[in-house]
C-alpha positions, 0 to 999 in steps of 0.5 A: 875161860869164864864169861863176864856178864852184866850183873843184877844191880837192883831188883828193878834194874834190867839194863846198864851202860858200860861207861868204862873198862879199867882193863884192856884185852891182854891185861891181868886181872885179880879176883875182886879187882875193879874190872868195869864201871856200869851206869844204870838209871839208879846208880853208877858203880864199879864192878869187881872181877868175879875171877882171877885171870887175863882179860881175853875179850871185850864184847861190849864197848864203852857207851853201849847199853845192854840187858842184865845177864849179857856177856860183856867180856871173857876172862881166861883163868890164870895159873891157879884155878879160881876159887870154886866158891865164886859162881860165874856171873853172880855179883857179890859185895867185897865183904860177902865175896871174901867170906865166900872165898875164905870159907870155900863156899859154893854160892850156886847152892845158896838161896839169896834172901836179898832183893832180886835173890841177891846173896847177903852177908847174913846168908853166907854166915848162916851157911858157915854156922850150919856147915851146909848149903842153904836150900830155898825151902830153908830160907822160907821156913826159918823160925822167927825170933819173935813169936807172932801172936794173934787172936784165935779165929774159927776156920769155919768163920772165914769166908771162902775166896771166890772160885774165879776172880773177874778180870776187867780189861783196862780201857784202850787209850788213844791220843788226839791232835791236841795231846802230847805223847810222852814215852814213859822212862824205864824207871817209870815203867819199872816203878809202876810194875813194882807198885802193881806187884806190891798192891797185888801182894799185900792187902794195904791198910792205912792208919794216921796220927796227928803229931804236935811238933812243938817239943821237937821245934823247941830244940830244933829251932834253938840249935839250927844255926849251930847245927848247920855251921857244924854239919853243913846242912839244915836240921829238918824234922826227918832225923827226929821222926826217923829216930822215933820210928827206930825206937818204936820198931824195937817195941813193935817188931812185927812192923820190921818184918816180912811175910814168907808163906805162912810165917812172919820173919821178924828182922833182928836189925833195922835197916831204915830205907829213906825214899829220895825224889830224883827231880820228879824222874823217879824214886830211889830208896837208900838204906841206913844200915843198923839204924838201931845203933845210931843216935839222931846226929849220926842218922841225920848225917847219913840221911843227908849223905845218902840223899846227896849221893842219890842225886849224883848217882854215886850210890853203890848197889848195896846202899839201895837194897835190903831195907827192912822198913821205909820212910817216905818224906812227902811233906817236903813237897807240901802234902798233908796226907799220903797213902804210900805203897809198901816196898816189898817184901817189907810190911809197912811204909811211913809217910811224913807229911807237911808240918803246918801251924794250926790252932790247938787246944792245950792245957794251962797251968791252972788245969784249964784249957786254951787255944794256941798255935802249934806246928802240927803234922800227920804221920800216915802208916800204910801196912800189910794186913797179913802181918798184923791188925789195926790195933798193933799199927795204931799203937805203933803210931801212938808210940812214935807220937809220944816219943816226938812230943815228950822226949828231951831232944837236946840230949840227942844233939 
């Protein structure tokens, strides 16, 4: 027999509600066949059976909410023993599970590099290529594909850290008769904990550039009606910014990376996270996979689709994990400058703030200067000072600015 447990469905998810069982006690279930549906504060998803057999027991009924790791059912192994490659209670995507089963890999020996230690396709491929299980140490010491270059610093010149950090207790807060006490939702509590962890992990720094979006608008406004008719949604600034960010990351790869101990792991692909506001109840960050392979129209479609399904809780766990760089679009709410908090284990996050009309100085045809009204917006980059320095961050932002202000965007659309 094998226990079926509620799997981890995201790095900040601690519980889930069983909304539907697809099988009843006594039914035969195949490996990877949908077994039950679970709802969390971020996603609703079908969970495949990690084993083939007969459903012997249902311990958590539809509508009940239980913590991650709870045994919710029991499956008795049928005729042929289940593939030893699949460890009990581990949630794997269908693609990853198939690789594991086909290659007879023991996943209990794989240290997952995805959020919450989740096993990714790259983790399994690495095992297949090496022919041996991945040890936790090997994940951390994987050599980077792009060398990290820094200016030499004398060790003696670096100040020693304080022997003991002083801790100050937070003030105790009590409510009064005129106050309203609102319980923080689970997603608010988890978001707060993740943000505190990020601030304690990364030395946050901020760099900002001002971008003139008149070049973008010359194409965006001219094509907006045709674009909406063809695609069914509006052409905003976000796809243009996303496309520029993707190209700039290719040139400045250390922003598409993670710090692991004393190494910088530079990612060989760009999985672009785009933060979506859930009606002021929290944020979710769906991911555009392999964004470096997609042009503007494809990126616009995918961002729109992910955002739409985020609001209806139709995203799968795989679609909200594993981003390598994140954009948060605070400008849609009217902000003009935002210092966002880095989403770990990434090393940077870009805030796209509101684009507003401002007077600017422009050069005229006769080499003179004039005042004109242009659409102007700030791009604010929060970055991890362990990974690189201010000059690198600034050059990255300037590259994005240059792309937005000079590219022939009509060719992209």
